[in-house]
C-alpha positions as CSV (number, residue, x, y, z in Angstrom):
1,M,113.0,104.6,224.7
2,E,109.4,106.0,223.8
3,G,108.0,103.9,220.8
4,V,110.2,100.8,220.9
5,D,109.6,98.0,223.0
6,N,112.7,96.6,224.8
7,E,111.3,93.2,225.1
8,I,111.1,92.8,221.2
9,Y,113.6,95.1,220.1
10,P,116.3,94.9,222.5
11,D,119.1,95.8,219.7
12,I,117.0,98.7,218.4
13,V,117.0,100.3,222.1
14,S,120.7,99.5,222.8
15,M,121.6,101.3,219.6
16,G,119.6,104.1,220.3
17,G,116.7,103.8,217.7
18,L,115.9,102.4,214.2
19,V,117.9,104.8,212.5
20,S,121.1,104.6,214.6
21,A,120.6,100.7,214.6
22,M,120.6,100.8,210.6
23,E,123.5,102.9,210.8
24,T,125.7,100.6,213.0
25,V,124.7,97.7,211.2
26,A,125.6,98.9,207.9
27,R,129.0,100.5,209.1
28,R,130.1,97.0,210.7
29,A,129.0,95.5,207.2
30,R,130.8,97.9,205.4
31,L,127.5,99.3,203.4
32,D,126.8,102.8,202.8
33,L,123.4,103.4,203.0
34,G,123.6,107.3,202.5
35,G,121.7,109.1,204.7
36,V,119.3,107.6,207.2
37,T,116.5,110.0,208.6
38,S,113.6,109.0,210.7
39,Q,110.1,109.7,209.2
40,Y,109.1,112.1,212.5
41,A,110.9,114.9,214.0
42,S,109.7,113.8,217.6
43,G,107.3,111.6,219.6
44,P,107.5,107.9,219.5
45,G,107.8,107.7,215.7
46,L,111.4,109.2,215.9
47,F,113.0,105.9,217.3
48,A,110.7,103.5,215.6
49,T,110.8,104.5,211.8
50,A,113.6,105.1,209.3
51,E,113.6,106.1,205.7
52,V,116.3,106.3,203.0
53,N,116.3,107.5,199.4
54,S,117.1,105.5,196.5
55,S,116.7,106.2,192.6
56,R,114.0,103.6,192.7
57,G,111.7,105.3,195.5
58,K,111.8,106.0,199.1
59,I,112.3,103.0,201.2
60,S,110.6,103.3,204.4
61,V,111.0,101.0,207.5
62,S,109.2,100.8,210.6
63,L,108.8,98.7,213.6
64,G,106.0,96.1,213.9
65,R,104.1,94.8,217.0
66,S,105.9,91.4,216.8
67,R,109.5,91.0,215.8
68,S,109.4,92.2,212.3
69,F,110.7,95.1,210.6
70,Y,108.0,96.6,207.7
71,L,110.0,97.7,204.9
72,G,108.3,99.4,201.9
73,I,109.5,100.8,198.8
74,H,107.3,103.8,197.4
75,Q,107.3,106.4,195.0
76,P,104.1,108.6,194.2
77,G,101.1,106.0,192.9
78,I,103.7,103.2,192.6
79,T,104.9,100.1,195.0
80,W,108.1,98.8,193.8
81,A,107.9,96.1,197.0
82,E,106.7,95.8,200.7
83,G,106.9,93.1,203.2
84,G,108.4,92.1,206.8
85,I,112.1,91.2,207.5
86,E,112.6,89.6,210.7
87,D,116.4,90.1,211.0
88,L,118.1,93.6,211.2
89,G,121.1,92.6,209.2
90,S,118.9,91.2,206.4
91,L,117.0,94.7,206.6
92,V,120.3,96.7,206.0
93,A,121.2,94.1,203.3
94,A,117.8,94.6,201.7
95,V,118.0,98.4,201.7
96,A,121.8,98.3,200.4
97,D,121.0,95.9,197.5
98,W,118.1,98.0,196.4
99,Q,119.8,101.1,196.4
100,A,123.0,99.3,194.5
101,G,120.2,98.6,191.9
102,I,119.7,94.7,192.1
103,A,117.1,93.5,189.8
104,V,113.4,93.1,191.3
105,D,113.4,89.4,190.5
106,A,116.7,88.9,192.3
107,F,115.7,91.0,195.1
108,A,112.3,89.0,195.5
109,E,114.4,85.7,195.5
110,R,117.1,86.9,198.0
111,F,114.2,88.2,200.3
112,P,111.3,86.0,199.8
113,S,109.2,87.9,202.5
114,M,108.9,91.1,199.9
115,T,106.2,91.0,197.6
116,L,106.8,93.2,194.4
117,G,104.1,95.7,193.1
118,R,102.2,94.9,190.4
119,L,104.2,97.0,187.9
120,A,107.9,96.4,189.7
121,R,108.9,93.9,186.8
122,S,107.8,96.3,184.1
123,L,109.2,99.6,185.9
124,D,112.5,97.4,186.0
125,V,112.8,97.1,182.3
126,G,111.9,101.0,181.8
127,D,108.2,100.7,180.4
128,P,106.1,101.8,183.2
129,I,103.4,103.3,180.7
130,A,102.8,100.1,178.9
131,A,102.5,98.1,182.1
132,Q,100.0,100.7,183.7
133,W,97.9,100.1,180.5
134,D,97.9,96.5,180.6
135,S,97.3,96.5,184.2
136,L,94.3,98.8,183.8
137,R,92.9,96.8,180.9
138,Q,93.2,93.1,182.6
139,A,91.5,94.6,185.8
140,E,88.5,93.1,186.7
141,E,87.0,95.6,189.1
142,F,85.8,98.0,186.7
143,G,82.2,98.6,185.6
144,A,80.8,98.7,182.1
145,A,81.4,102.5,181.4
146,E,84.7,102.4,182.7
147,R,86.0,99.6,181.0
148,Q,84.7,101.3,177.8
149,L,86.7,104.4,178.6
150,I,89.8,102.7,179.3
151,D,89.6,100.6,176.0
152,S,88.4,103.5,173.8
153,V,91.2,106.0,175.0
154,Y,93.7,102.9,174.4
155,A,92.5,101.9,171.1
156,D,92.6,105.8,169.8
157,G,96.2,105.8,170.3
158,R,96.6,109.6,170.5
159,L,96.8,109.4,173.9
160,R,98.6,106.0,174.7
161,G,101.7,107.5,175.6
162,L,100.2,109.1,178.8
163,F,100.7,107.1,182.0
164,P,96.9,106.4,182.9
165,K,95.2,105.9,186.3
166,L,91.5,105.7,186.8
167,S,89.7,107.3,189.9
168,H,86.0,107.8,190.9
169,G,85.1,107.1,187.1
170,T,87.8,109.5,185.8
171,L,90.7,108.5,183.3
172,R,93.6,110.5,184.6
173,L,96.3,110.8,181.9
174,S,99.7,112.0,183.5
175,T,102.5,113.4,181.3
176,D,104.8,112.0,183.9
177,R,106.3,108.3,182.7
178,F,105.4,107.4,186.5
179,G,102.7,109.1,186.9
180,A,103.9,111.2,189.7
181,Q,102.1,113.4,191.6
182,G,101.9,117.1,190.6
183,A,102.8,116.5,186.9
184,R,100.4,117.8,184.2
185,E,97.5,115.4,183.3
186,I,94.6,115.1,180.9
187,H,91.5,114.1,182.6
188,I,88.3,112.1,181.0
189,G,85.6,111.5,182.8
190,R,81.8,110.3,182.1
191,L,79.2,112.3,183.6
192,A,75.5,110.8,185.3
193,D,73.8,112.1,182.2
194,G,76.4,110.1,180.0
195,S,77.9,113.0,178.4
196,Y,81.7,113.6,179.3
197,C,84.0,116.1,180.8
198,V,87.8,116.9,179.7
199,E,90.0,118.9,181.7
200,D,93.7,119.9,181.1
201,T,95.4,120.3,184.6
202,A,97.8,122.7,183.1
203,A,95.2,124.9,181.8
204,S,93.1,124.8,184.7
205,R,89.8,124.5,182.6
206,A,87.0,122.0,181.8
207,K,85.2,121.2,178.6
208,F,81.9,119.4,178.3
209,L,81.4,117.1,175.2
210,G,78.5,115.2,174.3
211,S,79.9,111.8,173.4
212,L,82.9,109.9,174.3
213,Q,84.6,110.4,170.7
214,E,84.3,114.3,170.9
215,A,86.1,114.0,174.3
216,L,88.7,112.0,172.7
217,V,89.6,114.4,170.2
218,E,89.3,117.5,173.1
219,A,91.9,115.7,174.9
220,A,94.0,114.9,172.0
221,E,93.7,118.2,171.0
222,S,94.2,119.7,174.2
223,L,97.5,117.4,174.6
224,S,98.8,118.8,171.0
225,G,98.4,122.3,171.6
226,S,100.7,122.2,174.7
């Protein structure tokens, strides 16, 4: 079978690929995974990958070079959990448990090879925006200018209800509570000359301000004027 090593995954080969194998094992265990599909329409990946939807992100599975099923649970900009599971039955059980809404700590305890994403616990209790702000404010990899931008926007308060992401020196504030790609964003970026640029993606225009305080005012007014 193209893309699947028979010596490492004889069970996957005998059951016709990863999708079919997961469906078969789930049926035997009387578990309903919903629709299991491959991440590829053709080629080696058709038989070596699988994905399943859930209310907490997309569940993706792929075969490792050694006997291990890589399991990743993601939604745009967010990792819920990821890791390797060696046993096919345990893999299917993990997928079913996640779909059923198992608490993230219980999931990590039952499947210790899975690593929770840094926001998973906060997301699980329904406060992703506060968790993301805490993560940014506690991060140590940012420079002084980036740190000032994060702390100033947070302290100002008017934009604290938006989901923040920092990319290439620009603070991107999403109106989506999970920061989903495509949602309206307010961007505040510091330019090389020390001035600031504020952009509202809904308006497709940018304004240039001389100071951070002016940028904060412009960003808040842009948001409130929606």
